[in-house]
BATOR-974057 format. One line per 8 residues: their letters; for each residue x, y, z of C-alpha. Coordinates in steps of 0.1 Angstrom, whole numbers, m for minus. Example, Ala and Ser with C-alpha at 12.3 -4.5 7.8 and 13.67 -1.06 7.14 Angstrom:
BEGIN
AS	123 m45 78 | 137 m11 71 .
//
This chain:
BEGIN
MRLNFAWQ	1243 1023 495 | 1209 1020 512 | 1191 986 516 | 1155 984 521 | 1141 964 551 | 1131 933 529 | 1168 930 521 | 1180 936 553 .
IIIGTVTI	1158 906 567 | 1169 883 538 | 1207 890 540 | 1206 888 576 | 1185 856 580 | 1208 837 551 | 1240 849 567 | 1228 835 603 .
QVVMVGVL	1218 801 586 | 1250 799 566 | 1269 805 600 | 1249 778 618 | 1252 752 591 | 1290 756 587 | 1293 753 625 | 1270 724 626 .
LFSGITQV	1288 706 598 | 1324 711 612 | 1311 700 646 | 1294 671 632 | 1325 659 611 | 1350 664 639 | 1324 644 663 | 1324 615 637 .
KDNQQEVL	1360 614 632 | 1367 612 670 | 1342 588 676 | 1355 566 648 | 1388 566 662 | 1375 557 697 | 1354 529 686 | 1383 515 667 .
QRSAEQQS	1407 516 696 | 1383 501 720 | 1373 475 697 | 1411 465 692 | 1416 467 729 | 1389 443 735 | 1398 418 710 | 1435 419 721 .
RFLASALT	1422 410 756 | 1403 380 743 | 1432 370 721 | 1459 372 750 | 1435 350 771 | 1431 323 741 | 1469 325 735 | 1479 319 771 .
PGLAYSDP	1475 281 772 | 1496 275 738 | 1522 298 752 | 1524 280 784 | 1528 247 768 | 1551 258 741 | 1524 243 715 | 1531 262 680 .
AMLQDLLD	1505 240 666 | 1477 253 689 | 1488 287 686 | 1488 284 647 | 1451 270 649 | 1441 299 669 | 1455 324 646 | 1439 305 616 .
LLDTDSNL	1408 311 634 | 1414 352 633 | 1420 350 594 | 1384 347 586 | 1380 385 597 | 1384 404 564 | 1395 434 582 | 1427 418 598 .
LYAVVLDA	1461 424 579 | 1483 404 602 | 1486 387 636 | 1520 374 650 | 1527 355 682 | 1562 355 698 | 1576 335 727 | 1595 350 756 .
NEQVMGSV	1627 349 733 | 1608 369 706 | 1608 339 683 | 1579 334 662 | 1556 309 673 | 1528 313 648 | 1515 340 622 | 1487 350 597 .
GIAPTTLP	1488 376 570 | 1517 397 559 | 1533 412 587 | 1555 444 586 | 1590 441 593 | 1589 462 623 | 1562 450 650 | 1549 476 674 .
APAAGVRS	1562 471 710 | 1540 456 735 | 1546 489 757 | 1528 510 731 | 1496 492 736 | 1474 505 706 | 1488 524 676 | 1467 541 649 .
SDGLIEVA	1477 553 617 | 1460 562 582 | 1439 532 574 | 1455 508 599 | 1453 503 635 | 1479 480 654 | 1478 466 689 | 1506 446 707 .
REIDLAGQ	1504 429 741 | 1524 408 765 | 1513 377 779 | 1520 363 811 | 1511 337 835 | 1512 341 873 | 1536 370 868 | 1557 347 846 .
PLGSFAVG	1563 362 810 | 1551 337 783 | 1555 361 752 | 1538 386 732 | 1514 390 702 | 1509 417 676 | 1477 423 655 | 1469 448 627 .
YSTEAIDL	1436 459 613 | 1424 478 583 | 1400 506 587 | 1390 512 551 | 1355 499 556 | 1347 521 585 | 1366 551 568 | 1339 545 537 .
LSGNLLER	1310 544 561 | 1320 576 576 | 1327 594 542 | 1290 584 532 | 1275 597 564 | 1294 632 559 | 1282 635 525 | 1245 632 534 .
NITLALLV	1248 657 564 | 1263 681 538 | 1233 676 514 | 1208 681 542 | 1227 713 553 | 1225 728 519 | 1188 719 517 | 1179 733 551 .
LGLSTLAA	1199 766 539 | 1181 769 509 | 1146 765 526 | 1157 789 552 | 1166 818 526 | 1131 812 508 | 1112 815 542 | 1133 847 547 .
VLFSLVIT	1123 859 516 | 1086 853 521 | 1086 866 557 | 1103 899 543 | 1078 903 518 | 1047 900 543 | 1064 921 569 | 1072 950 548 .
RRLRLLNL	1040 951 530 | 1024 959 564 | 1048 982 572 | 1043 1000 540 | 1007 1004 552 | 1018 1019 587 | 1044 1043 567 | 1014 1054 547 .
AGKALERG	993 1062 577 | 1020 1078 594 | 1026 1101 564 | 987 1108 565 | 990 1120 602 | 1020 1143 593 | 998 1161 568 | 972 1166 593 .
QLDHRVQV	948 1139 583 | 940 1128 621 | 909 1108 605 | 929 1084 588 | 928 1050 601 | 949 1017 592 | 927 987 580 | 932 958 604 .
RSHDEFGD	933 924 585 | 951 902 611 | 951 894 646 | 989 892 653 | 1013 916 666 | 1011 937 634 | 971 938 638 | 979 952 676 .
LAITFNEM	1001 978 662 | 977 988 638 | 949 990 664 | 972 1009 688 | 980 1033 657 | 944 1038 653 | 938 1044 689 | 966 1068 689 .
AAHLHNTQ	953 1088 659 | 918 1090 674 | 933 1102 706 | 952 1128 689 | 920 1136 671 | 903 1141 705 | 932 1160 721 | 934 1184 693 .
STLQEQNQ	898 1191 701 | 903 1192 735 | 932 1217 731 | 909 1239 711 | 883 1240 738 | 909 1247 763 | 923 1275 743 | 891 1289 742 .
QLNRSVAR	884 1285 779 | 918 1300 787 | 910 1329 767 | 878 1332 787 | 896 1327 819 | 920 1354 808 | 893 1379 805 | 876 1368 835 .
LESMLGGA	908 1374 855 | 912 1407 839 | 875 1413 851 | 881 1400 885 | 914 1417 893 | 901 1449 880 | 869 1447 904 | 891 1432 935 .
NAILWEAN	916 1445 955 | 945 1426 939 | 970 1430 912 | 991 1403 893 | 1024 1413 880 | 1056 1399 865 | 1090 1421 868 | 1125 1420 858 .
PDTHEWEF	1143 1404 890 | 1174 1427 889 | 1157 1458 883 | 1121 1452 897 | 1105 1469 869 | 1071 1456 859 | 1071 1439 826 | 1032 1428 830 .
VAGDTRHL	1006 1442 851 | 970 1429 853 | 945 1444 876 | 933 1481 887 | 965 1496 902 | 948 1528 904 | 920 1514 925 | 944 1495 946 .
LGFPARNL	971 1518 951 | 959 1550 939 | 985 1554 911 | 982 1541 873 | 1006 1512 864 | 1029 1534 844 | 1036 1555 875 | 1048 1524 895 .
GRGELRAR	1064 1503 868 | 1099 1511 879 | 1111 1493 910 | 1125 1526 929 | 1095 1545 922 | 1073 1516 941 | 1100 1515 968 | 1094 1552 977 .
HIHPADLP	1059 1545 986 | 1069 1517 1010 | 1070 1522 1047 | 1108 1527 1056 | 1105 1503 1084 | 1090 1476 1061 | 1111 1481 1031 | 1139 1457 1042 .
RVQAAARE	1116 1429 1048 | 1103 1434 1012 | 1137 1434 998 | 1147 1403 1016 | 1115 1384 1005 | 1121 1393 969 | 1156 1378 972 | 1145 1346 995 .
SRERARTV	1120 1341 966 | 1144 1327 942 | 1147 1294 963 | 1108 1290 972 | 1078 1315 974 | 1077 1340 999 | 1049 1362 1014 | 1056 1395 1028 .
DYRFAHHG	1032 1420 1045 | 1040 1459 1045 | 1025 1491 1045 | 1021 1514 1012 | 1015 1549 1011 | 982 1554 992 | 977 1583 969 | 949 1593 991 .
GQWIWLRD	977 1601 1018 | 969 1570 1040 | 988 1539 1049 | 974 1507 1036 | 985 1471 1042 | 996 1451 1012 | 1006 1414 1009 | 1030 1403 982 .
ILSHAQDA	1031 1366 972 | 1064 1364 955 | 1080 1335 934 | 1107 1334 907 | 1099 1317 873 | 1119 1307 841 | 1104 1305 804 | 1116 1280 778 .
GGRQSLRG	1144 1303 768 | 1161 1302 804 | 1150 1340 812 | 1144 1346 846 | 1115 1366 862 | 1098 1378 893 | 1062 1371 898 | 1039 1384 923 .
LTLDITTH	1004 1387 936 | 997 1419 954 | 966 1420 978 | 951 1447 998 | 949 1431 1034 | 941 1464 1053 | 910 1453 1067 | 923 1418 1075 .
RRTTDALA	950 1435 1095 | 928 1458 1112 | 905 1427 1122 | 938 1407 1133 | 949 1435 1156 | 916 1438 1173 | 915 1400 1176 | 949 1402 1192 .
ESENRYRD	940 1432 1215 | 909 1411 1222 | 929 1380 1231 | 953 1398 1251 | 924 1413 1273 | 911 1379 1275 | 947 1367 1285 | 949 1392 1313 .
VVDHISEV	915 1383 1328 | 924 1345 1323 | 959 1347 1336 | 950 1372 1367 | 917 1357 1379 | 917 1337 1410 | 894 1312 1399 | 909 1278 1381 .
IFRTDADG	896 1280 1343 | 898 1245 1327 | 887 1225 1295 | 887 1188 1291 | 885 1165 1260 | 860 1138 1254 | 880 1115 1278 | 879 1139 1307 .
RWTLLNPA	918 1148 1303 | 925 1184 1310 | 936 1204 1278 | 935 1240 1292 | 943 1253 1326 | 952 1288 1337 | 978 1300 1362 | 953 1297 1390 .
WEALTGFT	957 1261 1389 | 995 1264 1398 | 985 1288 1426 | 957 1264 1441 | 977 1231 1439 | 1014 1239 1434 | 1015 1217 1401 | 1025 1233 1370 .
VDETLGRP	1001 1236 1342 | 1026 1216 1318 | 1028 1185 1342 | 989 1187 1348 | 975 1188 1311 | 969 1155 1297 | 957 1139 1332 | 924 1137 1345 .
ICDFVIPD	909 1156 1374 | 907 1122 1394 | 945 1122 1398 | 947 1151 1419 | 912 1142 1438 | 920 1128 1475 | 910 1090 1479 | 878 1098 1499 .
DQEDARAF	864 1122 1472 | 873 1097 1440 | 838 1084 1437 | 821 1118 1437 | 846 1131 1411 | 843 1101 1388 | 804 1104 1392 | 806 1140 1384 .
CATLLAGC	828 1135 1352 | 806 1105 1340 | 775 1126 1341 | 792 1153 1319 | 809 1129 1295 | 774 1110 1290 | 758 1138 1275 | 744 1158 1303 .
DRAQSEEI	731 1192 1286 | 730 1209 1320 | 758 1225 1339 | 769 1203 1370 | 783 1216 1402 | 804 1195 1427 | 826 1202 1459 | 854 1180 1461 .
RLHTQGGE	888 1179 1476 | 920 1182 1459 | 956 1174 1471 | 983 1199 1468 | 1020 1191 1457 | 1030 1202 1493 | 1005 1175 1505 | 978 1199 1517 .
VRWVNVYA	939 1194 1510 | 920 1219 1494 | 882 1221 1489 | 872 1234 1455 | 837 1239 1439 | 836 1227 1403 | 811 1243 1379 | 813 1227 1343 .
SARFDDRG	792 1220 1313 | 798 1197 1281 | 801 1208 1245 | 788 1189 1218 | 794 1184 1180 | 767 1184 1152 | 758 1145 1161 | 754 1153 1198 .
HVTATFGT	784 1137 1208 | 806 1154 1236 | 836 1168 1223 | 848 1187 1255 | 839 1203 1288 | 845 1237 1301 | 843 1248 1335 | 858 1266 1367 .
MTDITDRK	871 1257 1402 | 867 1278 1430 | 888 1274 1462 | 863 1270 1491 | 886 1259 1518 | 881 1289 1539 | 842 1287 1535 | 845 1250 1543 .
VAEDEIRR	867 1256 1574 | 844 1283 1584 | 814 1258 1581 | 831 1231 1601 | 838 1257 1629 | 801 1266 1629 | 790 1231 1628 | 817 1225 1656 .
LAFFDSLT	805 1253 1678 | 768 1242 1670 | 773 1205 1677 | 806 1200 1697 | 817 1211 1730 | 846 1237 1729 | 862 1222 1759 | 865 1185 1752 .
QLPNRTLL	857 1184 1714 | 830 1158 1721 | 794 1161 1707 | 772 1183 1729 | 738 1184 1741 | 722 1192 1706 | 743 1165 1689 | 736 1139 1715 .
HDRLGQAL	699 1144 1710 | 701 1137 1673 | 724 1106 1676 | 700 1092 1704 | 674 1097 1682 | 690 1078 1654 | 698 1051 1679 | 663 1046 1689 .
ANSERSRL	652 1043 1652 | 683 1018 1644 | 671 995 1674 | 639 993 1662 | 650 983 1626 | 675 957 1639 | 655 943 1670 | 687 950 1689 .
HGALLFID	691 966 1721 | 709 999 1728 | 719 1015 1761 | 726 1048 1777 | 754 1055 1802 | 751 1087 1824 | 782 1095 1838 | 788 1120 1864 .
LDNFKDIN	823 1128 1882 | 820 1124 1921 | 832 1154 1938 | 842 1176 1911 | 830 1208 1927 | 857 1202 1953 | 886 1204 1925 | 870 1234 1911 .
DTLGHAVG	868 1252 1944 | 903 1242 1955 | 923 1242 1924 | 905 1266 1902 | 880 1262 1872 | 914 1258 1846 | 924 1227 1863 | 889 1215 1863 .
DDLLRQVA	887 1221 1827 | 920 1202 1823 | 906 1171 1843 | 874 1173 1820 | 897 1172 1789 | 916 1144 1805 | 885 1124 1813 | 870 1126 1779 .
ERMMESVR	903 1116 1762 | 906 1084 1785 | 866 1074 1777 | 871 1079 1742 | 898 1049 1742 | 869 1026 1754 | 843 1037 1732 | 835 1018 1699 .
EADTLARL	834 1036 1667 | 799 1029 1663 | 790 1044 1695 | 786 1081 1708 | 805 1098 1737 | 789 1133 1745 | 791 1160 1771 | 759 1172 1785 .
GGDEFVII	777 1201 1804 | 796 1205 1837 | 811 1171 1849 | 782 1151 1831 | 790 1129 1802 | 769 1103 1782 | 777 1073 1762 | 752 1055 1737 .
LNDLHPDP	760 1021 1730 | 745 1006 1698 | 738 970 1685 | 736 954 1717 | 723 916 1723 | 687 913 1716 | 681 893 1748 | 678 921 1777 .
ARAATQTE	697 901 1803 | 728 896 1778 | 726 933 1767 | 726 944 1804 | 756 922 1809 | 773 939 1777 | 764 973 1792 | 778 965 1824 .
AVGRKLLD	809 953 1811 | 816 987 1794 | 807 1004 1828 | 831 985 1846 | 858 991 1820 | 851 1029 1826 | 852 1026 1863 | 886 1008 1859 .
LLREPFRL	897 1035 1835 | 891 1065 1854 | 905 1049 1888 | 940 1056 1875 | 951 1091 1889 | 950 1122 1870 | 980 1147 1870 | 966 1182 1879 .
AGQKRHIT	986 1211 1886 | 1017 1188 1891 | 1000 1166 1914 | 983 1132 1913 | 945 1133 1919 | 921 1105 1921 | 885 1110 1907 | 855 1085 1906 .
PSIGATLF	824 1085 1885 | 790 1076 1892 | 774 1057 1863 | 737 1053 1856 | 727 1029 1828 | 693 1022 1812 | 684 1000 1781 | 661 1008 1752 .
SGRNLGVE	647 991 1723 | 626 1006 1694 | 608 1042 1700 | 588 1032 1730 | 604 1059 1747 | 613 1093 1735 | 649 1109 1737 | 641 1130 1769 .
EVLKQADL	627 1097 1786 | 657 1077 1779 | 679 1105 1793 | 659 1109 1824 | 660 1071 1831 | 697 1070 1828 | 699 1102 1851 | 680 1085 1878 .
AMYRAKNA	701 1055 1875 | 732 1078 1879 | 717 1091 1914 | 709 1056 1925 | 746 1050 1917 | 756 1082 1941 | 731 1068 1966 | 749 1035 1964 .
GRNTIRFY	783 1050 1976 | 795 1064 1942 | 823 1048 1919 | 797 1023 1910 | 773 1014 1879 | 735 1012 1886 | 705 1002 1863 | 673 1019 1860 .
DPELHRAV	655 988 1861 | 659 971 1896 | 654 938 1884 | 678 943 1856 | 704 955 1879 | 698 924 1903 | 705 903 1873 | 738 921 1867 .
EARFELES	746 915 1901 | 741 879 1898 | 762 876 1870 | 792 894 1887 | 785 873 1916 | 790 841 1892 | 820 857 1877 | 836 860 1910 .
ELRHALEL	829 825 1920 | 839 812 1883 | 875 830 1893 | 874 813 1925 | 866 780 1912 | 893 785 1886 | 918 792 1913 | 909 760 1933 .
DAFTVEYQ	909 738 1901 | 870 729 1910 | 861 723 1875 | 859 686 1863 | 854 670 1828 | 829 640 1818 | 835 619 1787 | 804 609 1762 .
PQVDAAGL	811 581 1739 | 810 586 1701 | 805 552 1681 | 807 540 1646 | 780 523 1625 | 787 489 1643 | 784 507 1677 | 820 503 1686 .
VVGAEVLL	832 534 1706 | 859 552 1684 | 862 583 1706 | 847 605 1733 | 837 642 1736 | 852 660 1767 | 824 680 1785 | 833 706 1809 .
RWNHPTRG	814 703 1846 | 813 726 1875 | 800 714 1907 | 794 745 1930 | 796 737 1968 | 763 758 1974 | 746 758 1941 | 753 723 1932 .
AVSPAEFI	758 713 1896 | 758 747 1876 | 746 743 1839 | 773 750 1813 | 748 770 1794 | 749 795 1825 | 786 796 1834 | 803 793 1800 .
PVAEQTGL	788 825 1784 | 802 846 1816 | 835 826 1810 | 835 839 1775 | 826 873 1783 | 853 880 1812 | 880 859 1793 | 881 832 1820 .
IVPIGRKI	873 809 1792 | 910 810 1779 | 927 797 1810 | 896 771 1817 | 903 759 1780 | 939 758 1785 | 934 731 1814 | 910 712 1795 .
IGDACALL	931 706 1766 | 961 700 1787 | 942 674 1808 | 930 659 1774 | 965 656 1758 | 979 642 1790 | 950 613 1788 | 960 607 1750 .
AKWREQPQ	994 604 1760 | 985 577 1786 | 962 559 1762 | 991 557 1737 | 1007 532 1756 | 975 512 1760 | 965 491 1729 | 927 491 1734 .
FRDLTLSV	927 528 1739 | 954 541 1714 | 931 544 1684 | 905 566 1705 | 900 602 1695 | 891 632 1721 | 870 660 1708 | 873 691 1728 .
NVSARQFR	853 722 1723 | 872 754 1716 | 857 788 1721 | 861 818 1697 | 879 839 1722 | 901 810 1730 | 908 800 1696 | 916 837 1683 .
HRSFVREL	938 841 1712 | 975 851 1695 | 992 825 1714 | 966 795 1712 | 987 777 1685 | 1017 778 1702 | 1006 768 1735 | 987 739 1720 .
ADTLERTG	1019 727 1701 | 1040 730 1734 | 1012 710 1753 | 1016 683 1728 | 1051 683 1727 | 1053 684 1767 | 1027 654 1770 | 1037 634 1740 .
APGNRLKL	1001 630 1730 | 996 621 1693 | 982 649 1676 | 962 630 1654 | 940 615 1682 | 929 651 1693 | 900 668 1676 | 887 703 1683 .
ELTESMLL	851 712 1678 | 846 750 1665 | 814 766 1665 | 796 781 1635 | 796 816 1655 | 834 814 1652 | 831 821 1615 | 812 852 1617 .
EDVETVIA	842 872 1626 | 879 874 1613 | 877 841 1593 | 911 845 1578 | 927 842 1614 | 905 810 1621 | 917 796 1587 | 953 804 1595 .
HIEKLRTL	951 788 1628 | 936 755 1614 | 962 752 1588 | 990 756 1616 | 975 731 1637 | 969 705 1609 | 1005 702 1604 | 1007 688 1639 .
GIEFSLDD	980 662 1630 | 950 680 1648 | 915 675 1631 | 888 698 1633 | 850 694 1634 | 825 720 1628 | 799 717 1660 | 761 728 1655 .
FGTGYSSL	764 726 1620 | 732 742 1604 | 725 767 1632 | 745 796 1619 | 744 821 1589 | 779 820 1572 | 790 784 1573 | 780 775 1536 .
AYLKRLPL	800 806 1525 | 830 796 1544 | 828 758 1546 | 846 752 1512 | 876 773 1525 | 878 757 1559 | 900 726 1561 | 877 707 1583 .
AQLKIDQS	875 667 1588 | 841 666 1602 | 805 680 1602 | 783 677 1635 | 748 677 1630 | 732 697 1658 | 707 679 1685 | 683 705 1677 .
FVRDVLDD	675 688 1643 | 681 652 1654 | 656 654 1684 | 626 660 1659 | 642 642 1629 | 612 618 1628 | 584 641 1633 | 594 674 1616 .
ANDAAIAQ	601 671 1576 | 622 702 1578 | 647 691 1603 | 647 658 1583 | 656 677 1552 | 684 696 1569 | 702 664 1583 | 698 651 1545 .
MVVNLART	714 683 1533 | 741 681 1559 | 750 643 1551 | 749 652 1512 | 771 681 1517 | 796 663 1537 | 797 634 1511 | 803 661 1482 .
LDLNVIAE	830 678 1503 | 846 643 1514 | 840 651 1551 | 830 627 1581 | 797 635 1595 | 786 628 1631 | 751 632 1646 | 746 645 1683 .
GVENEQQR	718 639 1706 | 705 605 1691 | 683 592 1720 | 667 560 1705 | 670 533 1677 | 646 549 1654 | 666 581 1651 | 700 561 1647 .
AFLFGLGC	683 539 1621 | 669 570 1602 | 701 588 1602 | 719 557 1592 | 695 555 1562 | 707 591 1552 | 741 580 1551 | 755 591 1586 .
RHFQGFLF	780 564 1602 | 791 581 1633 | 768 588 1663 | 766 604 1698 | 739 604 1724 | 722 589 1753 | 715 557 1731 | 752 550 1732 .
GYPGTLAQ	759 564 1766 | 756 594 1791 | 784 616 1800 | 807 599 1825 | 838 597 1843 | 871 584 1825 | 867 550 1845 | 832 545 1831 .
LESRVSDS	844 554 1795 | 874 529 1796 | 850 503 1810 | 825 508 1780 | 854 508 1755 | 866 474 1770 | 831 461 1769 | 827 469 1732 .
LSNGHHPT	859 456 1722 | 850 422 1740 | 815 420 1726 | 825 434 1691 | 797 458 1692 | 774 479 1715 | 739 468 1725 | 711 487 1710 .
GVAHRP	688 503 1732 | 690 534 1756 | 720 532 1776 | 717 534 1816 | 728 565 1832 | 757 559 1853 .
//
């Protein structure tokens, strides 16, 4: 029996509703009964507790009247059936209603039965049993109420079931009516009526389904039209394919995979293979025309094509008698019936193979050339990294091509040529459209250096961007060696390897031009070996040549890198000294010092022919500045000066200018006397007071003095530069610091002097001495002087060279408490650049600015700058050379609070300093006005 969809909906809906209503009814009845029973039991239990509390006094006093009065009150409850009170002996003390013959035991608590609920309970007081009671209640009233509620629920459930059935019928009728419309539309599509459409009358799911159906019908209609057009196009394509295959060197075929017999062929086989298709249909016939060497590959490709498509090239014997190259593209296919077939496309690739063979031959010839050429051929990418190198690279550098590719050329360039290499690559990669050439040096894997000439050009894309560079490298090491040898022969002496006369003339011309630009002096030393002819005559020319080589080696040790040592010929040498002092006298002193060093250097014996031989030089010197004189004139002056040295007894140095020579002689005489004075401890010191803003003496500067027995008092400006140049300043300075530390140790025990500081000037040569810090620390420890009372004054010239050593020494000495003052501040060139790095305590305004501070606006501005700078850097500032009250007042107005000068005291003896300190302490201040010279 077949039920339509409407009945299915009705029966299903009604069945579900009946089940749901039955379950709800059963659940409701059960729940009502359970709730009723629980309510009755709880109510009885509650009342029993109250009744037990009310009956307790009556039982305690054994008062039956009281108990009966309480029970009579309960009798007003219509649901009460009975109530009985028993004493401890189970004797009835009072009752109401009709009690059953058997009362419930107190241990039973609450007992329920049909229409009746009974409660029994014991009554005790302070643990002493008094008796018990039993109560019975009727449940008819609440049972009646529950029955009425159950009847109403059943009536309501039947009503809901009826309404649900009616709704299911209506719903099924509506749904099935719409479904009939869709059914009719589907049958119309089945008949091929693709233009049939379902009328949409609602906007619910059925409306959406109707819209979807209509869209599907429209899509099917469009698809049918498209398929018809595609069929037409397919027919045209098949015809076009037949035409194309017929006019091209290709055939399309399908064959039995087992027999290889053609089942379908498209294309002109007669044109391609020279045979009609019927003559080649069988597989064994085609196999006869395949080259025997290629047949196994063709058969293997046919087998392997079962798994995936395969391509195979082979030779085929054309009907015309020549071998042609064919390419089969093979694949297996399976139709809807499960039938297997082998499909193939056969192409004539004879021309392609001939082109490929020619290209391979050309590439082989190219590879033979590239692999065997001696030049390195390379290619880089747009980042300058190698992407191609031929084997000549490995022969040139020892690095393999594999380990080189991907790295830039600069990885193999020696450090000195790195900048040139980077500039060369940058020019190419920046888009230069011209070929570039550069000569650079490469380091090999073995550590050698090879000169190469790099010639390269850039390649560009359509937008003009560099995509790669191509080029060659040629080993030019031999050429460079030859050029160096030619240069050496042309410009260097073959015996001593020193510059020869030609290069000397060039270097001297450069020195003249440089002195004109820098305003500094230069000097020329003309050196001739005394009695060299005797050595040549007695020991031979070979020994003489050996002596010249040894002399050249020794003199090279005393020549700076900026200077030039050359050999004119024979036993004549020339030294060009550059960048000497702008003052002629100082420049002459520097030149003379080099000459003396050469005399000392050559005074040591030479080992010649197994013997020790002494040789002395005669040195002529001349100064030059600018181009007032030419090269030949300067050489002639030095030559004449050398002859003056010969005439003076040899083994000496003479200047071309007699006056200059006398100045040098005077300087040497002063040096000799300085050494003698040092031996005799003839140097003394004076102390010039340093005061604060109130005029109180806070310290003194230690000043070196030399009282010569015949010259009298020699100015420090005269003898200190000589001491600096000769190195005597080191022992002199050591003695002064030692004396200052001894004085500070002495003052330490005297309250009026213990807070004074001593400032000692330290020369650059002395301060940079490697043992200066250690010796000063030893002196402080030996004397017991307080380091925080010693102040070292440094000059700005000390900062011009080796500032790192200066800073390191200052940091070490500061750990001993020593403070540092920068003397003559503002007269140098580099103090502002390094001032922030120097751990100083004080700046000293130079007296050259103080002298005209009231008259010269520039000096006043410099003084103001020094004070402001010191305040910014949290440094103390002191002005030296203060000679009058107006200068002091002006400097005080700028912010300067420490002074030194004739206004506060001339340099004097230790006794005079201590007396002045005592006076200032007793008076509380220093009187204004110029101090009297002691």
